[in-house]
Structure formats: C-alpha cells, structure tokens
KEGU-963357 format. One record per atom (N, C-alpha, C): x, y, z; atom name; residue number from 0. Coordinates in pm, whole numbers, plus 32768, in hexadecimal, padded with zeros to 4 digits. Layout:
KEGU-963357
<torlum xx="X" yy="Y" zz="Z" name="CA" resi="NUM"/>
...
end
This chain:
KEGU-963357
<torlum xx="7B8C" yy="8714" zz="8227" name="N" resi="0"/>
<torlum xx="7BCC" yy="86C1" zz="81C1" name="CA" resi="0"/>
<torlum xx="7C44" yy="8676" zz="81FE" name="C" resi="0"/>
<torlum xx="7C53" yy="85F9" zz="81D7" name="N" resi="1"/>
<torlum xx="7CBF" yy="85A9" zz="820C" name="CA" resi="1"/>
<torlum xx="7D43" yy="85CB" zz="81CA" name="C" resi="1"/>
<torlum xx="7DB0" yy="85C1" zz="8217" name="N" resi="2"/>
<torlum xx="7E32" yy="85D9" zz="81DB" name="CA" resi="2"/>
<torlum xx="7E60" yy="855C" zz="818E" name="C" resi="2"/>
<torlum xx="7ED0" yy="8568" zz="814C" name="N" resi="3"/>
<torlum xx="7F00" yy="84FD" zz="80F5" name="CA" resi="3"/>
<torlum xx="7F14" yy="847A" zz="8140" name="C" resi="3"/>
<torlum xx="7F53" yy="8482" zz="81B4" name="N" resi="4"/>
<torlum xx="7F6E" yy="8407" zz="8200" name="CA" resi="4"/>
<torlum xx="7EEC" yy="83C2" zz="8229" name="C" resi="4"/>
<torlum xx="7E89" yy="8410" zz="8251" name="N" resi="5"/>
<torlum xx="7E07" yy="83D6" zz="8277" name="CA" resi="5"/>
<torlum xx="7DC4" yy="8392" zz="8200" name="C" resi="5"/>
<torlum xx="7DCD" yy="83D1" zz="818A" name="N" resi="6"/>
<torlum xx="7D91" yy="8395" zz="8113" name="CA" resi="6"/>
<torlum xx="7DD8" yy="8315" zz="80E9" name="C" resi="6"/>
<torlum xx="7E5D" yy="8312" zz="80F7" name="N" resi="7"/>
<torlum xx="7EA8" yy="8298" zz="80D9" name="CA" resi="7"/>
<torlum xx="7E80" yy="822A" zz="813C" name="C" resi="7"/>
<torlum xx="7E6E" yy="824C" zz="81BA" name="N" resi="8"/>
<torlum xx="7E44" yy="81E9" zz="821E" name="CA" resi="8"/>
<torlum xx="7DBA" yy="81B2" zz="81FD" name="C" resi="8"/>
<torlum xx="7D5F" yy="8208" zz="81CF" name="N" resi="9"/>
<torlum xx="7CDA" yy="81DA" zz="81A6" name="CA" resi="9"/>
<torlum xx="7CE7" yy="8174" zz="8135" name="C" resi="9"/>
<torlum xx="7D3F" yy="8191" zz="80D6" name="N" resi="10"/>
<torlum xx="7D55" yy="8134" zz="8066" name="CA" resi="10"/>
<torlum xx="7D8C" yy="80AF" zz="809A" name="C" resi="10"/>
<torlum xx="7DED" yy="80B5" zz="80F5" name="N" resi="11"/>
<torlum xx="7E27" yy="8039" zz="812B" name="CA" resi="11"/>
<torlum xx="7DBF" yy="7FEB" zz="817A" name="C" resi="11"/>
<torlum xx="7D68" yy="8031" zz="81C2" name="N" resi="12"/>
<torlum xx="7CFD" yy="7FED" zz="820D" name="CA" resi="12"/>
<torlum xx="7C9B" yy="7FA9" zz="81AE" name="C" resi="12"/>
<torlum xx="7C8C" yy="7FDF" zz="8135" name="N" resi="13"/>
<torlum xx="7C34" yy="7FA3" zz="80D2" name="CA" resi="13"/>
<torlum xx="7C72" yy="7F21" zz="809A" name="C" resi="13"/>
<torlum xx="7CF5" yy="7F1F" zz="808E" name="N" resi="14"/>
<torlum xx="7D3E" yy="7EAC" zz="8058" name="CA" resi="14"/>
<torlum xx="7D54" yy="7E3F" zz="80C1" name="C" resi="14"/>
<torlum xx="7D68" yy="7E6A" zz="813D" name="N" resi="15"/>
<torlum xx="7D92" yy="7E11" zz="81A9" name="CA" resi="15"/>
<torlum xx="7D41" yy="7D8F" zz="81B5" name="C" resi="15"/>
<torlum xx="7CBB" yy="7D90" zz="81AF" name="N" resi="16"/>
<torlum xx="7C71" yy="7D12" zz="81C0" name="CA" resi="16"/>
<torlum xx="7C96" yy="7CA8" zz="8158" name="C" resi="16"/>
<torlum xx="7CB4" yy="7CD2" zz="80DD" name="N" resi="17"/>
<torlum xx="7CDA" yy="7C73" zz="8075" name="CA" resi="17"/>
<torlum xx="7D61" yy="7C33" zz="8094" name="C" resi="17"/>
<torlum xx="7DBD" yy="7C85" zz="80C6" name="N" resi="18"/>
<torlum xx="7E42" yy="7C51" zz="80E9" name="CA" resi="18"/>
<torlum xx="7E38" yy="7BF6" zz="8164" name="C" resi="18"/>
<torlum xx="7DE5" yy="7C1E" zz="81C4" name="N" resi="19"/>
<torlum xx="7DD6" yy="7BCD" zz="823E" name="CA" resi="19"/>
<torlum xx="7D96" yy="7B46" zz="8220" name="C" resi="19"/>
<torlum xx="7D40" yy="7B41" zz="81BA" name="N" resi="20"/>
<torlum xx="7D05" yy="7AC1" zz="8192" name="CA" resi="20"/>
<torlum xx="7D70" yy="7A5F" zz="8165" name="C" resi="20"/>
<torlum xx="7DDF" yy="7A93" zz="8131" name="N" resi="21"/>
<torlum xx="7E4E" yy="7A40" zz="8102" name="CA" resi="21"/>
<torlum xx="7EBC" yy="7A34" zz="816B" name="C" resi="21"/>
<torlum xx="7EA1" yy="7A61" zz="81E4" name="N" resi="22"/>
<torlum xx="7F03" yy="7A55" zz="8251" name="CA" resi="22"/>
<torlum xx="7F6B" yy="7AC3" zz="8253" name="C" resi="22"/>
<torlum xx="7F4D" yy="7B34" zz="8214" name="N" resi="23"/>
<torlum xx="7FAD" yy="7BA1" zz="820F" name="CA" resi="23"/>
<torlum xx="7F73" yy="7C22" zz="8245" name="C" resi="23"/>
<torlum xx="7FBE" yy="7C8D" zz="8232" name="N" resi="24"/>
<torlum xx="7F91" yy="7D12" zz="825B" name="CA" resi="24"/>
<torlum xx="7FE7" yy="7D79" zz="8212" name="C" resi="24"/>
<torlum xx="7FC9" yy="7DF7" zz="8228" name="N" resi="25"/>
<torlum xx="8012" yy="7E63" zz="81E8" name="CA" resi="25"/>
<torlum xx="8026" yy="7ED4" zz="824B" name="C" resi="25"/>
<torlum xx="8097" yy="7F1A" zz="823D" name="N" resi="26"/>
<torlum xx="80BA" yy="7F84" zz="829A" name="CA" resi="26"/>
<torlum xx="80F4" yy="7FFA" zz="824C" name="C" resi="26"/>
<torlum xx="80CA" yy="8072" zz="826F" name="N" resi="27"/>
<torlum xx="8103" yy="80EB" zz="8235" name="CA" resi="27"/>
<torlum xx="8187" yy="8108" zz="827A" name="C" resi="27"/>
<torlum xx="81F1" yy="8117" zz="822B" name="N" resi="28"/>
<torlum xx="8275" yy="8137" zz="8263" name="CA" resi="28"/>
<torlum xx="828C" yy="81CD" zz="825F" name="C" resi="28"/>
<torlum xx="827A" yy="820A" zz="81E9" name="N" resi="29"/>
<torlum xx="828B" yy="829B" zz="81DD" name="CA" resi="29"/>
<torlum xx="8250" yy="82CD" zz="815B" name="C" resi="29"/>
<torlum xx="823A" yy="8350" zz="8157" name="N" resi="30"/>
<torlum xx="8216" yy="8394" zz="80DB" name="CA" resi="30"/>
<torlum xx="8281" yy="83FD" zz="80C7" name="C" resi="30"/>
<torlum xx="82C9" yy="83F3" zz="8058" name="N" resi="31"/>
<torlum xx="8338" yy="844F" zz="803E" name="CA" resi="31"/>
<torlum xx="8307" yy="84D2" zz="8005" name="C" resi="31"/>
<torlum xx="835F" yy="8536" zz="8006" name="N" resi="32"/>
<torlum xx="833E" yy="85B9" zz="7FCC" name="CA" resi="32"/>
<torlum xx="8322" yy="85AE" zz="7F36" name="C" resi="32"/>
<torlum xx="835A" yy="8546" zz="7EF7" name="N" resi="33"/>
<torlum xx="8346" yy="8531" zz="7E68" name="CA" resi="33"/>
<torlum xx="82C3" yy="84E6" zz="7E4C" name="C" resi="33"/>
<torlum xx="826E" yy="84DA" zz="7EB3" name="N" resi="34"/>
<torlum xx="81EC" yy="8498" zz="7EA8" name="CA" resi="34"/>
<torlum xx="81F7" yy="8403" zz="7E88" name="C" resi="34"/>
<torlum xx="825B" yy="83C4" zz="7EBF" name="N" resi="35"/>
<torlum xx="826B" yy="8334" zz="7EB3" name="CA" resi="35"/>
<torlum xx="8242" yy="82F6" zz="7F39" name="C" resi="35"/>
<torlum xx="81E4" yy="8296" zz="7F31" name="N" resi="36"/>
<torlum xx="81B4" yy="8254" zz="7FA9" name="CA" resi="36"/>
<torlum xx="8204" yy="81D2" zz="7FBB" name="C" resi="36"/>
<torlum xx="8242" yy="81C3" zz="802E" name="N" resi="37"/>
<torlum xx="828F" yy="814B" zz="804D" name="CA" resi="37"/>
<torlum xx="823C" yy="80F5" zz="80AD" name="C" resi="37"/>
<torlum xx="8222" yy="807A" zz="8083" name="N" resi="38"/>
<torlum xx="81D3" yy="801F" zz="80D6" name="CA" resi="38"/>
<torlum xx="8224" yy="7FA1" zz="80EF" name="C" resi="38"/>
<torlum xx="81F8" yy="7F55" zz="8152" name="N" resi="39"/>
<torlum xx="8236" yy="7ED5" zz="8171" name="CA" resi="39"/>
<torlum xx="81C8" yy="7E6B" zz="8174" name="C" resi="39"/>
<torlum xx="81DC" yy="7E01" zz="8127" name="N" resi="40"/>
<torlum xx="8181" yy="7D8F" zz="812C" name="CA" resi="40"/>
<torlum xx="81AF" yy="7D34" zz="819C" name="C" resi="40"/>
<torlum xx="8152" yy="7D03" zz="81EB" name="N" resi="41"/>
<torlum xx="8172" yy="7CB5" zz="8262" name="CA" resi="41"/>
<torlum xx="8137" yy="7C29" zz="825A" name="C" resi="41"/>
<torlum xx="8166" yy="7BD1" zz="82B0" name="N" resi="42"/>
<torlum xx="8130" yy="7B49" zz="82B9" name="CA" resi="42"/>
<torlum xx="8144" yy="7AFC" zz="8238" name="C" resi="42"/>
<torlum xx="80DD" yy="7AB4" zz="820F" name="N" resi="43"/>
<torlum xx="80E5" yy="7A62" zz="8197" name="CA" resi="43"/>
<torlum xx="8100" yy="7AB6" zz="811B" name="C" resi="43"/>
<torlum xx="80D6" yy="7B35" zz="811C" name="N" resi="44"/>
<torlum xx="80E9" yy="7B8B" zz="80A7" name="CA" resi="44"/>
<torlum xx="817C" yy="7BB0" zz="8091" name="C" resi="44"/>
<torlum xx="81CA" yy="7BAF" zz="80FD" name="N" resi="45"/>
<torlum xx="8256" yy="7BD9" zz="80F2" name="CA" resi="45"/>
<torlum xx="82A6" yy="7B7C" zz="8098" name="C" resi="45"/>
<torlum xx="828B" yy="7AFB" zz="809F" name="N" resi="46"/>
<torlum xx="82D8" yy="7A9D" zz="804E" name="CA" resi="46"/>
<torlum xx="828D" yy="7A69" zz="7FD6" name="C" resi="46"/>
<torlum xx="821B" yy="7AA2" zz="7FB9" name="N" resi="47"/>
<torlum xx="81C6" yy="7A70" zz="7F4C" name="CA" resi="47"/>
<torlum xx="8203" yy="7A94" zz="7EC5" name="C" resi="47"/>
<torlum xx="8201" yy="7A35" zz="7E6A" name="N" resi="48"/>
<torlum xx="823B" yy="7A4B" zz="7DE6" name="CA" resi="48"/>
<torlum xx="81EB" yy="7AAD" zz="7D91" name="C" resi="48"/>
<torlum xx="816F" yy="7AC5" zz="7DB3" name="N" resi="49"/>
<torlum xx="811E" yy="7B23" zz="7D64" name="CA" resi="49"/>
<torlum xx="8113" yy="7BAC" zz="7DA7" name="C" resi="49"/>
<torlum xx="8166" yy="7BC6" zz="7E0E" name="N" resi="50"/>
<torlum xx="8155" yy="7C44" zz="7E57" name="CA" resi="50"/>
<torlum xx="8171" yy="7CC0" zz="7E02" name="C" resi="50"/>
<torlum xx="81C9" yy="7CB7" zz="7D9E" name="N" resi="51"/>
<torlum xx="81DF" yy="7D2C" zz="7D48" name="CA" resi="51"/>
<torlum xx="8164" yy="7D49" zz="7CF3" name="C" resi="51"/>
<torlum xx="8121" yy="7CDF" zz="7CC6" name="N" resi="52"/>
<torlum xx="80A5" yy="7CF1" zz="7C7A" name="CA" resi="52"/>
<torlum xx="8039" yy="7D2B" zz="7CD6" name="C" resi="52"/>
<torlum xx="8030" yy="7CF7" zz="7D50" name="N" resi="53"/>
<torlum xx="7FD0" yy="7D2A" zz="7DB3" name="CA" resi="53"/>
<torlum xx="7FEC" yy="7DBD" zz="7DCD" name="C" resi="53"/>
<torlum xx="806B" yy="7DDE" zz="7DDC" name="N" resi="54"/>
<torlum xx="8092" yy="7E68" zz="7DF9" name="CA" resi="54"/>
<torlum xx="8065" yy="7EC6" zz="7D8A" name="C" resi="54"/>
<torlum xx="8082" yy="7EA3" zz="7D0E" name="N" resi="55"/>
<torlum xx="805F" yy="7EFC" zz="7C9F" name="CA" resi="55"/>
<torlum xx="7FC9" yy="7EFD" zz="7C83" name="C" resi="55"/>
<torlum xx="7F8E" yy="7E87" zz="7C76" name="N" resi="56"/>
<torlum xx="7F02" yy="7E7F" zz="7C4A" name="CA" resi="56"/>
<torlum xx="7EA0" yy="7EA5" zz="7CB9" name="C" resi="56"/>
<torlum xx="7EB8" yy="7E78" zz="7D30" name="N" resi="57"/>
<torlum xx="7E59" yy="7E90" zz="7D9C" name="CA" resi="57"/>
<torlum xx="7E7A" yy="7F0A" zz="7DEF" name="C" resi="57"/>
<torlum xx="7EF0" yy="7F09" zz="7E2A" name="N" resi="58"/>
<torlum xx="7F14" yy="7F70" zz="7E8B" name="CA" resi="58"/>
<torlum xx="7F24" yy="7FF9" zz="7E49" name="C" resi="58"/>
<torlum xx="7F74" yy="7FFF" zz="7DDF" name="N" resi="59"/>
<torlum xx="7F8E" yy="8081" zz="7DA0" name="CA" resi="59"/>
<torlum xx="7F0D" yy="80BC" zz="7D67" name="C" resi="59"/>
<torlum xx="7EBC" yy="8069" zz="7D27" name="N" resi="60"/>
<torlum xx="7E3E" yy="8099" zz="7CED" name="CA" resi="60"/>
<torlum xx="7DE3" yy="80D2" zz="7D59" name="C" resi="60"/>
<torlum xx="7DD8" yy="808B" zz="7DC9" name="N" resi="61"/>
<torlum xx="7D80" yy="80B8" zz="7E36" name="CA" resi="61"/>
<torlum xx="7DB4" yy="8137" zz="7E77" name="C" resi="61"/>
<torlum xx="7E36" yy="813E" zz="7E8E" name="N" resi="62"/>
<torlum xx="7E70" yy="81B7" zz="7EC9" name="CA" resi="62"/>
<torlum xx="7E5A" yy="822F" zz="7E6D" name="C" resi="62"/>
<torlum xx="7E71" yy="821D" zz="7DEB" name="N" resi="63"/>
<torlum xx="7E61" yy="828D" zz="7D8E" name="CA" resi="63"/>
<torlum xx="7DCF" yy="82B7" zz="7D80" name="C" resi="63"/>
<torlum xx="7D74" yy="825A" zz="7D98" name="N" resi="64"/>
<torlum xx="7CE4" yy="827D" zz="7D96" name="CA" resi="64"/>
<torlum xx="7CC5" yy="82DF" zz="7E07" name="C" resi="64"/>
<torlum xx="7D01" yy="82C7" zz="7E7C" name="N" resi="65"/>
<torlum xx="7CE9" yy="831D" zz="7EF1" name="CA" resi="65"/>
<torlum xx="7D44" yy="8397" zz="7EF4" name="C" resi="65"/>
<torlum xx="7DBB" yy="8389" zz="7EB8" name="N" resi="66"/>
<torlum xx="7E1E" yy="83F5" zz="7EBB" name="CA" resi="66"/>
<torlum xx="7E60" yy="8401" zz="7E31" name="C" resi="66"/>
<torlum xx="7E1A" yy="8440" zz="7DD2" name="N" resi="67"/>
<torlum xx="7E4C" yy="8447" zz="7D48" name="CA" resi="67"/>
<torlum xx="7ED4" yy="848C" zz="7D38" name="C" resi="67"/>
<torlum xx="7EFB" yy="84DC" zz="7D9B" name="N" resi="68"/>
<torlum xx="7F7C" yy="8520" zz="7D90" name="CA" resi="68"/>
<torlum xx="7FF3" yy="84C4" zz="7DA6" name="C" resi="68"/>
<torlum xx="7FDB" yy="844B" zz="7DD7" name="N" resi="69"/>
<torlum xx="8047" yy="83EA" zz="7DEC" name="CA" resi="69"/>
<torlum xx="807F" yy="83C1" zz="7D64" name="C" resi="69"/>
<torlum xx="8104" yy="83C4" zz="7D59" name="N" resi="70"/>
<torlum xx="8148" yy="83A6" zz="7CDC" name="CA" resi="70"/>
<torlum xx="8166" yy="8310" zz="7CD0" name="C" resi="70"/>
<torlum xx="8194" yy="82D4" zz="7D3E" name="N" resi="71"/>
<torlum xx="81B6" yy="8246" zz="7D3A" name="CA" resi="71"/>
<torlum xx="81A4" yy="8206" zz="7DC2" name="C" resi="71"/>
<torlum xx="8196" yy="8182" zz="7DBE" name="N" resi="72"/>
<torlum xx="818D" yy="8132" zz="7E39" name="CA" resi="72"/>
<torlum xx="81FA" yy="80C9" zz="7E2F" name="C" resi="72"/>
<torlum xx="8250" yy="80C7" zz="7E92" name="N" resi="73"/>
<torlum xx="82C0" yy="8068" zz="7E91" name="CA" resi="73"/>
<torlum xx="82C2" yy="8019" zz="7F12" name="C" resi="73"/>
<torlum xx="82FA" yy="7FA0" zz="7F06" name="N" resi="74"/>
<torlum xx="8309" yy="7F4A" zz="7F7B" name="CA" resi="74"/>
<torlum xx="8389" yy="7F72" zz="7FC3" name="C" resi="74"/>
<torlum xx="837D" yy="7F92" zz="8042" name="N" resi="75"/>
<torlum xx="83F2" yy="7FB8" zz="8091" name="CA" resi="75"/>
<torlum xx="843D" yy="7F39" zz="80B9" name="C" resi="75"/>
<torlum xx="84C1" yy="7F3C" zz="80AA" name="N" resi="76"/>
<torlum xx="8511" yy="7ECA" zz="80D5" name="CA" resi="76"/>
<torlum xx="8512" yy="7EC4" zz="816D" name="C" resi="76"/>
<torlum xx="850C" yy="7E4C" zz="81A0" name="N" resi="77"/>
<torlum xx="8508" yy="7E39" zz="8232" name="CA" resi="77"/>
<torlum xx="8590" yy="7E59" zz="826C" name="C" resi="77"/>
end
C-alpha cells in the first residue's frame, strides 16, 4: 500500500497534464501533521486569475479522491 505522500503525488500526476496544457505545473511542498497539503502552482498557473478555483475544484478534489484523510489543500506562498 502506498503512503500518503505517494498517493498525493499520484493525484498531482493525474492533474499535471491539464495544467501543462495551459503552460503551468504543480509541485508538492509539504504535508503537515494536521493533514493539510501545501502545493505550489508554477508557470502560467502561478499568476492565473482562476488558480484558486482550479485549486479547490480540481486539485483538492483529486487529492481527496486518492487520499481521503487530507483535510485541506492550500497554495504555499513562494
């Protein structure tokens, strides 16, 4: 069985092609003890005006599908 970090990476790998189509990418920064996943949007996604919607609707949903114990997904400040 995969550990939490591996499952989060699988989720990010599932999302990544969609972000790359728009000239962006995503990176896992950390997973806190409080089960909060911190990610960083890169490239075109970093400055995109819809990135908060992308984060909640796409990224958080996909991560929670693979790792239901995750409580929240937040964008890490650069």
